[in-house]
C-alpha positions in Angstrom: 119.2 83.3 70.9 122.1 85.8 71.7 125.5 84.2 71.2 128.9 85.4 72.4 131.5 84.7 70.5 134.2 84.7 73.5 137.9 84.6 73.2 139.4 84.1 76.3 141.0 87.4 78.3 139.7 89.7 76.3 136.2 92.5 75.8 133.4 89.8 75.5 134.0 89.0 78.7 132.0 92.4 79.7 129.6 91.4 77.4 128.6 88.5 79.3 128.3 90.8 82.3 126.0 93.2 80.6 124.0 89.9 79.3 123.7 88.7 83.2 122.9 92.0 84.7 119.9 92.3 82.2 118.7 89.1 83.2 118.6 87.6 79.3 119.1 84.2 77.6 122.4 83.4 75.7 124.9 81.4 74.5 128.7 81.7 75.0 131.2 79.8 72.5 134.4 79.9 73.2 137.4 81.0 71.3 141.4 80.6 72.3 144.3 82.5 71.5 147.3 81.2 69.3 149.4 80.3 72.3 152.4 82.3 70.3 150.9 84.8 69.2 148.2 85.2 71.5 145.8 86.9 68.3 142.6 85.2 68.0 141.6 82.6 66.2 141.2 82.0 62.4 137.6 80.6 62.9 136.6 84.1 64.5 136.9 85.2 60.8 133.6 82.9 60.1 131.8 85.7 62.4 133.4 88.8 61.1 135.2 89.5 58.8 137.8 90.6 60.9 138.3 87.7 63.2 138.4 89.9 66.6 136.3 89.9 69.7 133.4 90.9 71.0 131.4 90.5 68.4 127.7 89.1 69.1 124.9 87.1 67.4 121.3 87.7 68.1 119.6 85.5 65.2 120.4 87.2 61.7 121.8 90.3 63.4 126.1 90.2 63.7 126.7 93.0 65.9 131.0 93.7 66.5 132.8 96.3 68.6 132.2 96.7 72.3 130.2 99.8 72.6 127.8 99.6 70.2 127.1 95.6 71.7 126.9 97.5 74.7 124.0 100.0 73.1 122.4 97.5 71.1 121.6 95.2 73.9 120.7 97.8 76.0 118.4 99.5 73.3 116.8 95.9 71.8 116.7 93.9 75.1 117.4 95.7 77.8 113.7 97.3 78.5 114.9 100.3 80.6 117.5 99.0 82.5 120.8 100.3 83.2 120.5 103.2 80.9 119.6 106.4 82.7 116.6 108.7 81.0 117.0 110.1 77.9 117.3 113.7 77.6 119.2 113.9 81.3 122.6 114.9 81.6 123.1 111.9 82.8 122.1 110.4 79.4 124.9 112.6 78.0 127.9 111.0 80.5 126.5 107.8 79.9 127.1 108.1 76.5 130.4 109.7 77.0 131.9 107.1 78.8 130.6 104.3 76.3 133.0 106.7 73.5 135.5 107.8 76.5 136.6 103.8 77.2 137.9 102.7 74.2 138.7 105.6 71.9 140.7 107.7 74.4 141.9 105.8 77.6 142.4 101.4 76.0 144.4 102.8 73.6 146.9 103.9 75.9 146.5 100.7 77.5 147.0 98.8 74.5 150.6 100.8 73.8 151.6 99.6 76.9 151.6 96.3 76.4 152.8 96.0 72.8 156.1 98.3 74.2 156.4 96.0 77.1 156.8 92.9 74.7 159.0 94.7 72.1 162.3 93.8 74.2 161.2 89.9 75.1 160.5 89.5 71.7 163.2 91.1 69.6 166.2 88.9 69.0 168.8 89.0 71.6 171.0 91.7 70.6 168.6 94.3 70.1 167.1 94.2 73.7 169.0 96.9 75.1 167.9 99.0 72.4 164.2 98.1 72.6 164.1 98.3 76.0 166.1 101.8 75.9 163.1 102.6 73.2 160.5 101.2 75.7 161.8 103.8 78.9 162.1 106.8 76.6 158.2 106.1 75.1 156.6 105.0 79.0 158.8 108.5 80.1 157.8 111.2 77.8 154.6 109.9 76.4 152.7 107.1 78.6 153.4 107.8 82.1 152.6 111.0 81.2 149.3 110.3 79.9 148.2 107.5 81.7 148.4 109.6 84.8 146.6 112.2 83.5 143.3 109.9 82.9 143.5 108.0 85.6 143.9 111.4 87.5 141.0 112.9 85.6 138.7 109.4 86.4 139.3 109.4 89.8 137.8 113.2 90.0 134.7 112.3 87.8 134.1 109.2 89.8 133.9 112.4 93.0 130.7 113.4 90.8 128.8 111.1 91.0 128.8 107.1 92.8 128.9 105.4 88.8 130.7 106.9 86.1 126.6 108.5 84.5 125.5 109.1 87.9 124.3 107.8 90.9 122.9 104.4 89.8 124.6 101.9 87.7 124.2 101.8 84.5 126.2 100.2 81.6 128.8 102.5 81.0 130.4 100.7 84.1 130.4 97.6 82.2 131.8 99.5 79.9 134.1 101.2 81.4 135.8 97.6 83.5 137.6 96.3 80.9 140.4 99.9 80.5 140.4 99.5 84.6 140.9 96.3 85.3 144.0 96.4 82.2 145.0 99.5 83.6 145.6 97.7 87.2 147.5 94.9 85.7 149.5 96.7 83.9 148.9 101.1 83.9 149.8 101.8 87.7 146.3 102.1 89.4 146.7 101.3 92.6 145.3 102.0 96.3 146.8 106.0 95.5 143.4 106.2 93.4 140.7 104.6 96.3 138.1 105.9 94.1 139.0 103.9 91.1 140.5 101.5 93.5 136.7 101.3 95.5 135.1 101.1 91.6 137.1 97.8 91.1 136.1 96.4 94.4 132.5 97.0 93.8 132.6 95.3 90.3 133.5 92.2 91.0 131.9 92.1 93.9 128.6 92.1 91.9 126.7 88.5 91.6 126.5 89.7 88.0 129.8 89.6 87.5 130.7 86.5 89.1 128.4 84.5 87.3 130.0 85.6 83.8 133.3 84.7 85.4 131.7 81.4 86.2 130.5 81.3 82.2 132.8 82.6 80.5 135.3 81.2 82.4 138.9 82.0 83.6 139.9 85.6 82.5 143.2 87.4 83.2 144.1 90.2 81.4 147.5 89.9 79.2 150.2 91.6 80.5 
């Protein structure tokens, strides 16, 4: 039996969604974040040494990292679903988006979150300095980089309805989290209509709704 070790408000939500899209049987084991640090609880280290989510177990097999989990589930249990045909341009695009999501755009979302917390978590006397540092980083680096990537993604969805071609695939599942993060804290709004429509379409999918019901409340950290 596949078990999703599901940390609240995390990347593991899209693993549950993928399992629903594939129609596979699975169990969800829930973990709550530490209310002070918002980090994963130490119990997750019993599953994987890094103690992070997402991670799944499939019998004796332990699989971590979002892209790796998605590839494992699709290739091992997918029966050809949610993946473009081999040796096609769409398969190459599919593989690209699986890696791009966490390798290129998600680090910018994480940095945005970290810098937004510098001032609130600092001693009162240091908060003006921390706000100044945050502002400089956002103006000089994060803002321009996020704009560059969102413009790129908007243009890519002009090539086809979904990221890897005309058909919905697991690449769209992988891309969901960074785009939801961008909508939450990265400036993604209706000014980029293709990306806004993408989010609307995935949120309306029955499997996405079932995943929300099974995974519990889902709200990205700000």
